[in-house]
DOMIBA-387518 format. One record per residue (C-alpha): residue number from 1; residue in one letter; x, y, z. Coordinates in steps of 0.02 Angstrom, whole numbers, plus 50000, padded with zeros to 5 digits. Each point is the difference from the previous one (the first is absolute). Layout:
<NUM; 'A'; <X; Y; Z>>,
...
***
This chain:
<1; 'M'; <48696; 51583; 52651>>,
<2; 'T'; <50136; 50132; 50011>>,
<3; 'A'; <50063; 50101; 49852>>,
<4; 'W'; <50164; 49906; 50007>>,
<5; 'H'; <49909; 49832; 49986>>,
<6; 'S'; <49902; 50065; 49848>>,
<7; 'L'; <50161; 50060; 49917>>,
<8; 'W'; <50087; 49837; 50034>>,
<9; 'L'; <49858; 49898; 49925>>,
<10; 'F'; <49998; 50114; 49845>>,
<11; 'V'; <50189; 49981; 49977>>,
<12; 'C'; <49987; 49808; 50021>>,
<13; 'G'; <49861; 49997; 49874>>,
<14; 'V'; <50101; 50095; 49871>>,
<15; 'I'; <50155; 49890; 50028>>,
<16; 'T'; <49889; 49845; 49982>>,
<17; 'S'; <49920; 50060; 49841>>,
<18; 'V'; <50171; 50047; 49923>>,
<19; 'T'; <50073; 49834; 50046>>,
<20; 'I'; <49856; 49902; 49929>>,
<21; 'H'; <50008; 50108; 49838>>,
<22; 'F'; <50183; 49959; 49974>>,
<23; 'L'; <49976; 49815; 50047>>,
<24; 'L'; <49862; 49985; 49869>>,
<25; 'K'; <50106; 50094; 49873>>,
<26; 'S'; <50150; 49885; 50030>>,
<27; 'I'; <49898; 49838; 49980>>,
<28; 'Q'; <49897; 50065; 49852>>,
<29; 'P'; <50122; 49934; 49869>>,
<30; 'S'; <49996; 49831; 50083>>,
<31; 'L'; <49809; 49999; 50001>>,
<32; 'Q'; <50002; 50049; 49817>>,
<33; 'E'; <50119; 49858; 49959>>,
<34; 'Y'; <49893; 49881; 50098>>,
<35; 'A'; <49846; 50054; 49899>>,
<36; 'K'; <50084; 49965; 49835>>,
<37; 'E'; <49970; 49834; 49908>>,
<38; 'N'; <50142; 49881; 50042>>,
<39; 'L'; <50069; 49912; 49848>>,
<40; 'T'; <50144; 49878; 49980>>,
<41; 'L'; <50013; 50043; 49815>>,
<42; 'A'; <49928; 50142; 49897>>,
<43; 'I'; <50008; 49983; 49813>>,
<44; 'G'; <50003; 50144; 49875>>,
<45; 'I'; <49961; 49949; 49822>>,
<46; 'L'; <50038; 50138; 49873>>,
<47; 'S'; <49861; 50005; 49871>>,
<48; 'A'; <49937; 50106; 49858>>,
<49; 'P'; <49820; 50056; 49992>>,
<50; 'E'; <49957; 49904; 49843>>,
<51; 'N'; <50082; 49837; 50060>>,
<52; 'F'; <49835; 49914; 50047>>,
<53; 'Q'; <50049; 49831; 49935>>,
<54; 'Y'; <50163; 49997; 50097>>,
<55; 'R'; <49914; 50042; 50163>>,
<56; 'D'; <49867; 49872; 49967>>,
<57; 'A'; <50131; 49865; 49968>>,
<58; 'I'; <50091; 50042; 50164>>,
<59; 'R'; <49838; 50002; 50102>>,
<60; 'K'; <49958; 49825; 49934>>,
<61; 'S'; <50174; 49932; 50030>>,
<62; 'W'; <50137; 50042; 50123>>,
<63; 'K'; <49905; 50142; 50090>>,
<64; 'T'; <49881; 49869; 50068>>,
<65; 'K'; <50139; 49956; 50118>>,
<66; 'T'; <49988; 50167; 50089>>,
<67; 'G'; <49884; 50039; 50147>>,
<68; 'N'; <50008; 50018; 50190>>,
<69; 'N'; <50173; 50071; 50030>>,
<70; 'I'; <50048; 50013; 49815>>,
<71; 'K'; <49915; 50126; 49890>>,
<72; 'A'; <50032; 50064; 49820>>,
<73; 'W'; <49951; 50157; 49913>>,
<74; 'F'; <50008; 50053; 49813>>,
<75; 'I'; <50080; 50171; 49994>>,
<76; 'I'; <49925; 50118; 49869>>,
<77; 'G'; <50017; 50184; 49972>>,
<78; 'N'; <49837; 50100; 50024>>,
<79; 'Q'; <50029; 50104; 49845>>,
<80; 'D'; <50024; 49968; 49811>>,
<81; 'C'; <50112; 50082; 49875>>,
<82; 'Q'; <49867; 50086; 49888>>,
<83; 'I'; <50125; 50017; 49854>>,
<84; 'H'; <49983; 49862; 49866>>,
<85; 'P'; <50163; 49897; 49995>>,
<86; 'D'; <50026; 50054; 49815>>,
<87; 'N'; <50000; 50181; 50059>>,
<88; 'R'; <50131; 49978; 50135>>,
<89; 'I'; <50186; 50017; 49990>>,
<90; 'D'; <50007; 49816; 50054>>,
<91; 'Q'; <49880; 49871; 50067>>,
<92; 'Y'; <50082; 49990; 50171>>,
<93; 'G'; <49959; 50174; 50058>>,
<94; 'C'; <49861; 50129; 49979>>,
<95; 'D'; <50094; 50142; 49912>>,
<96; 'E'; <49912; 50064; 49845>>,
<97; 'S'; <50092; 50014; 49837>>,
<98; 'R'; <49975; 50181; 49951>>,
<99; 'V'; <50058; 50011; 49821>>,
<100; 'Q'; <49947; 50166; 49924>>,
<101; 'K'; <49933; 50006; 49825>>,
<102; 'E'; <50110; 50141; 49936>>,
<103; 'N'; <50159; 49907; 50053>>,
<104; 'L'; <49955; 49853; 49894>>,
<105; 'L'; <49980; 50110; 49843>>,
<106; 'V'; <50158; 50104; 50013>>,
<107; 'L'; <50154; 50007; 50113>>,
<108; 'Q'; <50044; 50185; 50018>>,
<109; 'N'; <50147; 49979; 50120>>,
<110; 'N'; <50130; 49873; 49954>>,
<111; 'L'; <50086; 49984; 50170>>,
<112; 'L'; <49957; 49875; 50133>>,
<113; 'T'; <50091; 50109; 50125>>,
<114; 'I'; <49948; 50181; 49998>>,
<115; 'V'; <50152; 50106; 50054>>,
<116; 'T'; <49977; 50174; 50065>>,
<117; 'P'; <50128; 50128; 50067>>,
<118; 'P'; <50000; 50004; 50193>>,
<119; 'A'; <49916; 50145; 50082>>,
<120; 'D'; <50094; 49970; 50160>>,
<121; 'L'; <50123; 49859; 49977>>,
<122; 'K'; <50053; 49988; 50183>>,
<123; 'M'; <49830; 49991; 50072>>,
<124; 'G'; <49920; 49904; 49858>>,
<125; 'K'; <50116; 49850; 50019>>,
<126; 'I'; <49991; 49972; 50187>>,
<127; 'G'; <49959; 49818; 50032>>,
<128; 'G'; <50008; 49949; 49818>>,
<129; 'T'; <50091; 49847; 49931>>,
<130; 'I'; <50067; 49947; 49829>>,
<131; 'V'; <49891; 49881; 49900>>,
<132; 'D'; <50098; 49901; 49870>>,
<133; 'K'; <49867; 49866; 49969>>,
<134; 'L'; <49817; 50016; 49953>>,
<135; 'N'; <49874; 49859; 50007>>,
<136; 'M'; <49847; 50038; 49893>>,
<137; 'K'; <49841; 49923; 49935>>,
<138; 'V'; <49942; 50055; 49825>>,
<139; 'M'; <49811; 50033; 49985>>,
<140; 'S'; <50007; 50030; 49810>>,
<141; 'D'; <50119; 49953; 49865>>,
<142; 'V'; <50143; 50125; 49987>>,
<143; 'H'; <50145; 50010; 49878>>,
<144; 'V'; <50170; 50040; 50071>>,
<145; 'K'; <50116; 50102; 49885>>,
<146; 'R'; <50143; 50044; 50113>>,
<147; 'L'; <50074; 49965; 50173>>,
<148; 'G'; <50079; 50136; 50106>>,
<149; 'V'; <50061; 50068; 50164>>,
<150; 'V'; <50013; 50168; 50089>>,
<151; 'T'; <50133; 50095; 49904>>,
<152; 'K'; <50105; 50055; 50152>>,
<153; 'L'; <50021; 49819; 50049>>,
<154; 'L'; <50121; 49981; 49855>>,
<155; 'K'; <50117; 50129; 50081>>,
<156; 'Y'; <50034; 49883; 50141>>,
<157; 'E'; <49976; 49834; 49911>>,
<158; 'P'; <50033; 50023; 49809>>,
<159; 'E'; <50003; 49814; 49968>>,
<160; 'L'; <49836; 49919; 50041>>,
<161; 'S'; <49863; 49890; 49928>>,
<162; 'V'; <49808; 50004; 50009>>,
<163; 'H'; <49886; 49852; 49958>>,
<164; 'I'; <49819; 49941; 50000>>,
<165; 'L'; <49957; 49829; 50065>>,
<166; 'E'; <49841; 49898; 49990>>,
<167; 'A'; <49970; 49980; 50187>>,
<168; 'W'; <49933; 49823; 50005>>,
<169; 'T'; <50141; 49921; 49900>>,
<170; 'E'; <50133; 50135; 50035>>,
<171; 'T'; <50039; 50000; 49815>>,
<172; 'V'; <50089; 50155; 49933>>,
<173; 'I'; <49894; 50068; 49855>>,
<174; 'A'; <50097; 50165; 49971>>,
<175; 'H'; <50171; 50060; 50049>>,
<176; 'V'; <50102; 50162; 49974>>,
<177; 'K'; <50172; 50062; 50050>>,
<178; 'F'; <50059; 50174; 50034>>,
<179; 'S'; <50187; 50050; 49987>>,
<180; 'K'; <50111; 50151; 49985>>,
<181; 'L'; <50009; 49971; 49812>>,
<182; 'D'; <49813; 49975; 49978>>,
<183; 'P'; <49903; 50093; 50139>>,
<184; 'G'; <49835; 50000; 49904>>,
<185; 'I'; <49872; 50133; 49962>>,
<186; 'I'; <49951; 50125; 50134>>,
<187; 'V'; <49816; 50043; 50018>>,
<188; 'E'; <49935; 50099; 50154>>,
<189; 'D'; <50137; 49959; 50124>>,
<190; 'C'; <50005; 49816; 49941>>,
<191; 'V'; <50109; 49910; 49878>>,
<192; 'F'; <49941; 49861; 49887>>,
<193; 'Q'; <50068; 49861; 49891>>,
<194; 'P'; <49892; 49922; 49863>>,
<195; 'I'; <49936; 49817; 49999>>,
<196; 'P'; <49912; 49894; 49872>>,
<197; 'D'; <49817; 50037; 50018>>,
<198; 'I'; <49931; 49883; 50135>>,
<199; 'I'; <49823; 49979; 50072>>,
<200; 'L'; <49959; 49992; 50182>>,
<201; 'H'; <49841; 49900; 50001>>,
<202; 'K'; <49840; 50038; 50095>>,
<203; 'N'; <49988; 49916; 50171>>,
<204; 'Y'; <50183; 49944; 50001>>,
<205; 'E'; <50123; 50052; 50132>>,
<206; 'Y'; <50173; 50069; 49958>>,
<207; 'I'; <50158; 50062; 50087>>,
<208; 'L'; <50095; 50157; 49943>>,
<209; 'E'; <50172; 49998; 50082>>,
<210; 'I'; <50171; 50082; 49994>>,
<211; 'E'; <50130; 49859; 50011>>,
<212; 'N'; <50123; 50000; 50143>>,
<213; 'L'; <49977; 50182; 50051>>,
<214; 'R'; <50122; 50057; 50134>>,
<215; 'L'; <49894; 50097; 50125>>,
<216; 'N'; <50143; 50092; 50077>>,
<217; 'H'; <49943; 50174; 49953>>,
<218; 'C'; <49862; 50103; 50082>>,
<219; 'L'; <49843; 50073; 49923>>,
<220; 'S'; <50069; 50177; 50011>>,
<221; 'D'; <50143; 49949; 49886>>,
<222; 'L'; <49879; 49968; 49859>>,
<223; 'G'; <49902; 50160; 50021>>,
<224; 'V'; <49834; 49951; 49922>>,
<225; 'L'; <49825; 49959; 50064>>,
<226; 'T'; <49902; 49863; 49917>>,
<227; 'K'; <49817; 49949; 49992>>,
<228; 'L'; <49930; 49844; 49926>>,
<229; 'N'; <49878; 50014; 49855>>,
<230; 'H'; <49859; 49872; 50013>>,
<231; 'F'; <49932; 50053; 49827>>,
<232; 'G'; <49822; 50003; 50068>>,
<233; 'G'; <50012; 49827; 50078>>,
<234; 'I'; <50082; 49911; 49850>>,
<235; 'L'; <50152; 49963; 50109>>,
<236; 'H'; <49972; 49934; 50177>>,
<237; 'Y'; <50159; 50016; 50103>>,
<238; 'Q'; <50014; 49862; 50134>>,
<239; 'N'; <50150; 50078; 50096>>,
<240; 'E'; <49958; 50109; 50150>>,
<241; 'I'; <50065; 50165; 49932>>,
<242; 'K'; <49997; 50145; 50122>>,
<243; 'Q'; <49982; 50181; 49950>>,
<244; 'N'; <50188; 50045; 50025>>,
<245; 'D'; <50073; 49846; 49921>>,
<246; 'M'; <50101; 50021; 49843>>,
<247; 'V'; <49958; 49875; 49863>>,
<248; 'L'; <50151; 49980; 49879>>,
<249; 'P'; <49947; 49883; 49861>>,
<250; 'T'; <49873; 50053; 49869>>,
<251; 'M'; <49921; 49950; 49834>>,
<252; 'W'; <49944; 50087; 49844>>,
<253; 'L'; <49826; 49927; 49958>>,
<254; 'E'; <49867; 50002; 49869>>,
<255; 'I'; <49824; 49928; 50021>>,
<256; 'K'; <49908; 49915; 49860>>,
<257; 'D'; <49872; 49891; 50084>>,
<258; 'T'; <49831; 50069; 49943>>,
<259; 'G'; <49918; 49833; 50021>>,
<260; 'H'; <49996; 50033; 50192>>,
<261; 'L'; <49872; 50134; 49962>>,
<262; 'E'; <49865; 49874; 49970>>,
<263; 'H'; <50027; 49925; 50171>>,
<264; 'M'; <49993; 50174; 50078>>,
<265; 'K'; <49821; 50022; 49932>>,
<266; 'M'; <49953; 49840; 50097>>,
<267; 'T'; <50075; 50054; 50166>>,
<268; 'D'; <49844; 50066; 50083>>,
<269; 'K'; <49892; 49858; 49935>>,
<270; 'L'; <50121; 49870; 50066>>,
<271; 'N'; <50010; 50084; 50170>>,
<272; 'M'; <49807; 50003; 50010>>,
<273; 'E'; <49990; 49817; 49956>>,
<274; 'W'; <50133; 49960; 50130>>,
<275; 'K'; <49908; 50098; 50134>>,
<276; 'E'; <49839; 49904; 49966>>,
<277; 'R'; <50095; 49833; 50002>>,
<278; 'N'; <50076; 50052; 50174>>,
<279; 'N'; <49831; 50042; 50066>>,
<280; 'L'; <49933; 49831; 49952>>,
<281; 'V'; <50147; 49910; 50080>>,
<282; 'R'; <49980; 50100; 50161>>,
<283; 'Q'; <49816; 49956; 50005>>,
<284; 'H'; <50039; 49811; 49992>>,
<285; 'L'; <50144; 50028; 50122>>,
<286; 'R'; <49887; 50077; 50134>>,
<287; 'E'; <49878; 49849; 49978>>,
<288; 'E'; <50150; 49885; 50019>>,
<289; 'K'; <50060; 50088; 50158>>,
<290; 'D'; <49826; 49992; 50077>>,
<291; 'S'; <49987; 49813; 49961>>,
<292; 'Y'; <50169; 49941; 50061>>,
<293; 'K'; <50058; 50131; 50126>>,
<294; 'D'; <50181; 49969; 49952>>,
<295; 'I'; <50045; 50151; 49896>>,
<296; 'L'; <50096; 50145; 50078>>,
<297; 'F'; <49992; 50163; 49901>>,
<298; 'V'; <50151; 50115; 50030>>,
<299; 'D'; <50007; 50182; 49959>>,
<300; 'T'; <50093; 50006; 49838>>,
<301; 'V'; <49982; 49986; 49809>>,
<302; 'D'; <50010; 49814; 49955>>,
<303; 'I'; <50148; 49998; 49877>>,
<304; 'Y'; <50164; 49902; 49996>>,
<305; 'R'; <50105; 50145; 50055>>,
<306; 'N'; <49900; 50014; 50159>>,
<307; 'L'; <50028; 49821; 50058>>,
<308; 'P'; <50125; 50062; 50137>>,
<309; 'K'; <49870; 50117; 50066>>,
<310; 'K'; <49870; 49862; 50006>>,
<311; 'I'; <50115; 49896; 50108>>,
<312; 'L'; <50039; 50145; 50118>>,
<313; 'L'; <49815; 50042; 50018>>,
<314; 'F'; <49961; 49815; 50036>>,
<315; 'H'; <50128; 49995; 50139>>,
<316; 'K'; <49932; 50160; 50075>>,
<317; 'W'; <49818; 49938; 49996>>,
<318; 'L'; <50050; 49828; 50066>>,
<319; 'F'; <50102; 50071; 50144>>,
<320; 'K'; <49859; 50112; 50051>>,
<321; 'N'; <49867; 49865; 49993>>,
<322; 'T'; <50083; 49836; 50047>>,
<323; 'Y'; <50139; 49927; 50108>>,
<324; 'S'; <50088; 49893; 49867>>,
<325; 'R'; <50152; 49895; 50047>>,
<326; 'F'; <50048; 49975; 49819>>,
<327; 'V'; <49952; 50081; 49837>>,
<328; 'L'; <50011; 49913; 49826>>,
<329; 'K'; <50001; 50091; 49839>>,
<330; 'T'; <49953; 49918; 49836>>,
<331; 'D'; <49915; 50037; 49831>>,
<332; 'D'; <49833; 49947; 49929>>,
<333; 'D'; <50087; 49893; 49863>>,
<334; 'C'; <50086; 49892; 50131>>,
<335; 'F'; <49962; 49833; 50082>>,
<336; 'V'; <50046; 49983; 50185>>,
<337; 'N'; <50013; 49836; 50090>>,
<338; 'M'; <49922; 50055; 50162>>,
<339; 'D'; <50030; 49838; 50094>>,
<340; 'L'; <50187; 50010; 49970>>,
<341; 'V'; <50004; 50184; 50043>>,
<342; 'H'; <49909; 49969; 50163>>,
<343; 'T'; <50118; 49856; 50047>>,
<344; 'S'; <50152; 50103; 49963>>,
<345; 'L'; <49931; 50149; 50099>>,
<346; 'S'; <50004; 49897; 50161>>,
<347; 'E'; <50186; 49979; 49973>>,
<348; 'L'; <50025; 50182; 49959>>,
<349; 'D'; <49900; 50051; 50152>>,
<350; 'E'; <50138; 49935; 50113>>,
<351; 'R'; <50109; 50139; 49936>>,
<352; 'N'; <49865; 50133; 50008>>,
<353; 'D'; <50076; 50099; 50145>>,
<354; 'N'; <50063; 50179; 49992>>,
<355; 'T'; <50087; 49979; 49833>>,
<356; 'F'; <49941; 50050; 49827>>,
<357; 'I'; <49962; 49842; 49896>>,
<358; 'W'; <49972; 49990; 49815>>,
<359; 'W'; <49963; 49828; 49922>>,
<360; 'G'; <50005; 49976; 49813>>,
<361; 'N'; <50106; 49957; 49844>>,
<362; 'F'; <50115; 50146; 49971>>,
<363; 'R'; <50068; 50075; 49841>>,
<364; 'K'; <50175; 50073; 50022>>,
<365; 'Q'; <50105; 50119; 49892>>,
<366; 'W'; <49845; 50037; 49896>>,
<367; 'L'; <50043; 50136; 49869>>,
<368; 'V'; <49905; 50159; 50000>>,
<369; 'Q'; <49916; 50020; 49831>>,
<370; 'K'; <49978; 50162; 49903>>,
<371; 'F'; <49864; 49948; 49878>>,
<372; 'G'; <49834; 49910; 49989>>,
<373; 'K'; <49888; 49939; 50139>>,
<374; 'W'; <50135; 49995; 50131>>,
<375; 'A'; <50085; 50164; 49956>>,
<376; 'D'; <50064; 50091; 50155>>,
<377; 'F'; <50066; 50180; 49980>>,
<378; 'V'; <50002; 50040; 50191>>,
<379; 'Y'; <50103; 49863; 50078>>,
<380; 'S'; <50177; 50053; 49965>>,
<381; 'A'; <50102; 49841; 50030>>,
<382; 'D'; <50037; 49874; 49860>>,
<383; 'V'; <49923; 49852; 50097>>,
<384; 'Y'; <49856; 49980; 50125>>,
<385; 'P'; <50021; 49940; 50175>>,
<386; 'A'; <49941; 49820; 50022>>,
<387; 'F'; <49807; 49984; 49979>>,
<388; 'A'; <49883; 49856; 50011>>,
<389; 'C'; <49907; 49924; 49850>>,
<390; 'G'; <49827; 50066; 49980>>,
<391; 'S'; <49913; 49831; 50004>>,
<392; 'G'; <50001; 50001; 50187>>,
<393; 'N'; <50105; 50058; 50148>>,
<394; 'V'; <49966; 50024; 50184>>,
<395; 'V'; <50052; 50128; 50128>>,
<396; 'N'; <49979; 49989; 50188>>,
<397; 'R'; <49905; 50125; 50108>>,
<398; 'N'; <50156; 50102; 50034>>,
<399; 'V'; <50029; 50033; 49815>>,
<400; 'H'; <49811; 50026; 49973>>,
<401; 'Q'; <49994; 50127; 50140>>,
<402; 'W'; <50153; 50095; 49935>>,
<403; 'I'; <49923; 50009; 49825>>,
<404; 'A'; <49832; 50060; 50065>>,
<405; 'K'; <50075; 50134; 50111>>,
<406; 'N'; <50117; 50064; 49863>>,
<407; 'A'; <49884; 49980; 49849>>,
<408; 'D'; <49977; 50188; 49981>>,
<409; 'Y'; <50188; 50023; 49981>>,
<410; 'L'; <50055; 49857; 49893>>,
<411; 'H'; <50030; 50042; 49817>>,
<412; 'E'; <49911; 49897; 49870>>,
<413; 'Y'; <50118; 49931; 49875>>,
<414; 'Q'; <49952; 49898; 49843>>,
<415; 'G'; <49912; 49840; 50052>>,
<416; 'E'; <49952; 49944; 50175>>,
<417; 'D'; <50130; 49866; 50012>>,
<418; 'V'; <50155; 50106; 49965>>,
<419; 'S'; <49924; 50138; 50103>>,
<420; 'M'; <49983; 49875; 50147>>,
<421; 'G'; <50184; 49954; 49978>>,
<422; 'I'; <50055; 50182; 50006>>,
<423; 'W'; <49893; 50037; 50153>>,
<424; 'M'; <50064; 49846; 50092>>,
<425; 'A'; <50183; 50054; 49968>>,
<426; 'A'; <49965; 50132; 50133>>,
<427; 'I'; <49970; 49871; 50138>>,
<428; 'S'; <50102; 49845; 49940>>,
<429; 'P'; <49876; 49866; 50042>>,
<430; 'T'; <50049; 49821; 50027>>,
<431; 'R'; <49966; 49923; 49829>>,
<432; 'V'; <49935; 49820; 50005>>,
<433; 'E'; <50044; 49938; 49828>>,
<434; 'D'; <49879; 49872; 49931>>,
<435; 'G'; <49999; 49945; 49816>>,
<436; 'R'; <49827; 49921; 50020>>,
<437; 'W'; <49934; 50176; 49972>>,
<438; 'Q'; <50021; 49977; 49813>>,
<439; 'C'; <50052; 50143; 49886>>,
<440; 'S'; <49972; 49914; 49833>>,
<441; 'N'; <49878; 49883; 49913>>,
<442; 'S'; <50092; 49842; 50060>>,
<443; 'C'; <49896; 49894; 50113>>,
<444; 'T'; <50053; 49887; 50146>>,
<445; 'H'; <49894; 49900; 50115>>,
<446; 'D'; <50054; 50098; 50152>>,
<447; 'A'; <49974; 50172; 49929>>,
<448; 'L'; <49925; 50128; 50116>>,
<449; 'S'; <49943; 50108; 49857>>,
<450; 'R'; <50001; 50006; 49811>>,
<451; 'P'; <49986; 50161; 49896>>,
<452; 'E'; <49928; 50059; 49835>>,
<453; 'L'; <49859; 49878; 49984>>,
<454; 'E'; <49833; 50011; 49907>>,
<455; 'P'; <49841; 49974; 50102>>,
<456; 'S'; <49976; 49826; 49928>>,
<457; 'Q'; <50181; 49956; 50051>>,
<458; 'I'; <49964; 50056; 50178>>,
<459; 'K'; <49851; 49883; 50003>>,
<460; 'V'; <50097; 49854; 49931>>,
<461; 'H'; <50139; 50024; 50131>>,
<462; 'W'; <49867; 49995; 50134>>,
<463; 'E'; <49918; 49842; 49930>>,
<464; 'N'; <50170; 49916; 49988>>,
<465; 'L'; <50041; 50046; 50179>>,
<466; 'L'; <49835; 49926; 50064>>,
<467; 'M'; <50018; 49842; 49892>>,
<468; 'C'; <50182; 49950; 50036>>,
<469; 'S'; <50078; 50136; 50106>>,
<470; 'D'; <50105; 50062; 49852>>,
<471; 'P'; <49941; 50162; 49915>>,
<472; 'C'; <50108; 49962; 49852>>,
<473; 'G'; <49905; 49848; 49945>>,
<474; 'C'; <49955; 49824; 50049>>,
***
């Protein structure tokens, strides 16, 4: 064999190896997809760790209709909030209420807004905005003596009003007016008007607001820097206030709640008891998972505020491990009529081409709330985009794939249902409107799902369905 023949064989071998490498690399995704479990419908059931009775009711009722190409998982966070609910700012998150003892005994600074002269006004105010409204939660009773604003604001708007509202009812509980004739009392770059002594009660939410402020001046016109005073955690501000923002409304406070001190002595004890309770729940939860193989732990703290994250992590896991044509989301307090869902899916499957499909019962023009469980201080519009009721809704694989691939970039708003609506606004899916996905406690024989049920009610619905094909009753 000549040297040329040897070289030619070597070159052919290299070319063949490279070709085979790229061929295998190109078909690898297809092989991976082929290796995944093929499902017509994957069901994600949002559940809390302690909801053993709800999961048991579902397993003994409508979940018995899953199997083969339909599978369901209970989605639970793999971590617990170790702060006792009584020691949190609210029961929906995991932020600790950090009220300091000295601030309960005496209030040394009477201003909600601490105003300091600017060290470098031009640099200090880049990127800042004017804040004329503060949403807050009070963690200990406080007495309000006066309402005020930044003094220099009156130079541009001498006639204005400030009020406090009880957030839930939007009832005005205190109101003051400033005018050229009565500009108020100046204290540390702020000006105040007196009010009858009112109490902001512990654990209530309030709004401090300047009425009808004309925001046609810039921050440099006012010439002050402001910083919010939390009074050692007594006031929890719900707005997203940035460092360079200028907060204009303020209050003159006094704190008289010494009864809260007794609870502070119990803080560590309550947290320890709560941790022991969580450990016991987790022990039973691991046993439950081993027994039923239908619990999916996702990497997050299991609290209400993390429901959007639980949904995103479910889609990521599901896309990685299965090939699911449709994905249904529901909650562990819901009854789902699987026979009706399966029948309707066959009709929906005819439209399951290259489009984005979202099947559910949609809420429209839903107001963004600024208080309570559904408070949202991030989404800036007055109403949410259309979103499906939480009792049950279905997306096709195209939507499922889009969520899974973009999960790391999607912002988590309050609640998984409104978050889904905001996410879907980016791709404008074809919404298949269907009132059988029920939003309320009303019951019809053709309901695809019913929300907010007790475990015993889920079982009764199932028994009725078996007896007379009507979950509402025979």
